[in-house]
C-alpha positions as CSV (number, residue, x, y, z in Angstrom):
1,X,-5.3,18.5,-16.4
2,X,-4.6,17.5,-12.8
3,X,-2.4,14.5,-13.9
4,X,-0.6,16.7,-16.4
5,X,0.3,19.2,-13.7
6,X,1.3,16.4,-11.4
7,X,3.6,14.9,-14.1
8,X,5.2,18.3,-14.8
9,X,5.8,18.7,-11.0
10,X,7.4,15.2,-10.9
11,X,9.6,16.1,-13.8
12,X,10.7,19.3,-12.1
13,X,11.5,17.4,-8.9
14,X,13.6,14.9,-10.9
15,X,15.4,17.2,-13.2
16,X,15.3,20.8,-12.1
17,X,17.3,20.5,-8.9
18,X,16.6,22.3,-5.6
19,X,14.9,25.4,-7.1
20,X,11.5,27.1,-6.8
21,X,8.6,25.6,-8.8
22,X,5.3,27.3,-9.5
23,X,1.9,26.3,-10.7
24,X,-0.4,28.9,-12.2
25,X,-4.0,28.2,-13.3
26,X,-6.0,30.6,-15.4
27,X,-9.7,30.6,-16.5
28,X,-9.7,32.5,-19.9
29,X,-13.4,32.1,-20.2
30,X,-13.2,29.6,-23.1
31,X,-10.4,27.4,-21.7
32,X,-8.6,26.5,-18.5
33,X,-4.9,27.1,-18.9
34,X,-2.1,25.9,-16.7
35,X,1.6,26.6,-16.5
36,X,4.1,24.7,-14.4
37,X,7.5,26.4,-14.4
38,X,10.8,26.0,-12.6
39,X,14.0,28.0,-12.3
40,X,16.2,24.8,-12.7
41,X,18.8,23.5,-15.1
42,X,16.5,23.4,-18.1
43,X,17.4,21.4,-21.2
44,X,17.9,21.9,-25.0
45,X,14.7,20.4,-26.6
46,X,16.5,19.9,-29.9
47,X,19.2,17.8,-28.2
48,X,17.1,16.0,-25.6
49,X,14.9,13.0,-26.2
50,X,11.6,13.7,-24.4
51,X,10.4,11.0,-22.1
52,X,7.2,9.1,-21.4
53,X,6.1,11.7,-18.9
54,X,5.8,14.5,-21.5
55,X,4.3,12.1,-24.0
56,X,1.7,11.1,-21.5
57,X,1.0,14.8,-20.7
58,X,0.5,15.6,-24.4
59,X,-1.8,12.5,-24.9
60,X,-3.9,13.4,-21.9
61,X,-4.4,17.1,-22.9
62,X,-5.0,16.2,-26.5
63,X,-7.7,13.6,-25.6
64,X,-9.9,16.5,-24.3
65,X,-9.0,18.8,-27.3
66,X,-6.3,20.7,-25.6
67,X,-2.7,21.7,-26.3
68,X,0.6,21.3,-24.5
69,X,3.8,23.3,-25.1
70,X,7.2,22.8,-23.4
71,X,9.6,25.7,-23.3
72,X,13.1,25.1,-21.9
73,X,16.7,26.1,-22.4
74,X,19.9,25.2,-20.5
75,X,20.3,27.5,-17.5
76,X,16.9,29.0,-17.9
77,X,14.5,26.5,-16.4
78,X,11.5,24.9,-18.0
79,X,7.9,26.0,-18.6
80,X,5.1,23.5,-19.3
81,X,1.9,25.2,-20.5
82,X,-1.3,23.5,-21.2
83,X,-4.7,24.7,-22.3
84,X,-8.0,22.7,-22.1
85,X,-11.1,24.1,-23.8
86,X,-14.2,24.7,-21.6
87,X,-16.3,21.5,-21.7
88,X,-19.5,23.5,-21.7
89,X,-20.9,22.4,-18.4
90,X,-20.7,25.8,-16.8
């Protein structure tokens, strides 16, 4: 999860422009969720080829049984949301 948040922050720094970026973490009881979002330029996911950073985030999160979603639109910023199930070591 740490490296996925870091990659999302790196993408925001590269592509969003000089705008606020936030990281939110939530313990839902059965999972740990994160959202990294910015108020930057955004992009049209249907028209944009996603790079290695997003592929790596998806692979990392999937390797522990989690999910990753990207929500973006031109002029609206980008939201990266991931969820990783509780590993049961609580």
